[in-house]
N, C-alpha and C positions, 0 to 999 in steps of 0.2 A: 807510300804509293797507293793510290786508290784503284779499285777494281772496276769502277764505273767508267763508262764511256761518255764522251760529251753529248751523245745523242740519247742517253738513257732517260732523261727527263721527258723528252718528246715521246719515247716509247711508252712511258708510264701514262702520260696524258692521253695518248691514242688508245691504250688498253682500257683506260677509264671511260673514254668516249664509247668504245665498242661495248663495254659492259653495260653502260647506261642504255645504249641503243637496243641491246638484246633484252634487257629487263623491260623496257618500254614495249617492245614488240611482243614479248611474252604476255604482258598484261593485255595487250590488244587481242592477241590470239585467244586468251582466256575469255574475253568479252564475246568474241565471235563464236567461240564454242558454246557459251551460254545462250546466245541467240539461236544457234543451230538446235540446241536442246529444246528451246521454246517452240521453234518451228516444227520440230518432231512431234510435239504434243498436238499442234494444229493439224499435222498430217494424219495423226491417229484419229482425229475427229472428222476428217474430210471424207467425201464420198469415195467409194472403192476405186473407181477408175482414176480419179485424181490422186488417190493415195499411192498407187503404183508408180505413176510418173514422178510425183513429188519425192517418194522414197528414193528413187534412183538419183535424183538431183541432190537430195540431202546426203546420200552416201558419198557423192562426189565432193560435196562441201566438207563433210566430216573427214574424208581421206586427205583433202588438201590441208585442212587444219592440223590433223595428226602428223602429217608429213613435215609440216613447218617446224614443229617443236624440236626434233632432232637436228634439223638443219641449223637452227639457231644455236643449239648447244655445240655443234661441231665448228661453227664459224668463229665463235668467240676466241678459243685458244689458237686458232690457225693464224700464224704470223703472216701468211700470204695475203690475208684479207686486211686491207686498210679500212678505216672507218667509212670512207665513201663507197667502197665496193660492198661492204656489209650493208650499208644503208640502202643501196640500190637493190640488193638481193632481198632484204627484208620487205621493202616496198613492193616488190614483185610477188613475194609470198602472200602478203596481206591482200594484194589486189586479186590474186587467184582465189583466195578464200572468199573474198567479197563477191566476186563474180559468180562463184558456185552457189553461194547463199542466195543471191538475188535471183538466180535461175530457179532455184527451188521455191522461193517465195512467189515468183511469177506463176509457176505451175499451180500453186495453191490458190492464188488469186483468181485464176481462170476457172478453177473448179473442175 
């Protein structure tokens, strides 16, 4: 008699999909973090008044990025998250990071 349930194949496939989604999102977050670091260098070179405004925006972007990593790690093993729910959450996290980055970038562009 087998200990597997008829649905266990689907669970494995869904877990694999979730794992791939988290891995992909982590890579994207790493890229955003790199862009934030590059923008930080630009802020250091900016005029003093623009530097203060840009630093505040960069702090928001950095916080959004750093907050996203643990959320991704927590979501993967959580059985309550299906792949679609996780995908929606990841898209929102990445959107928040992008918005914060673009706000910082705009402050620097305005000088």
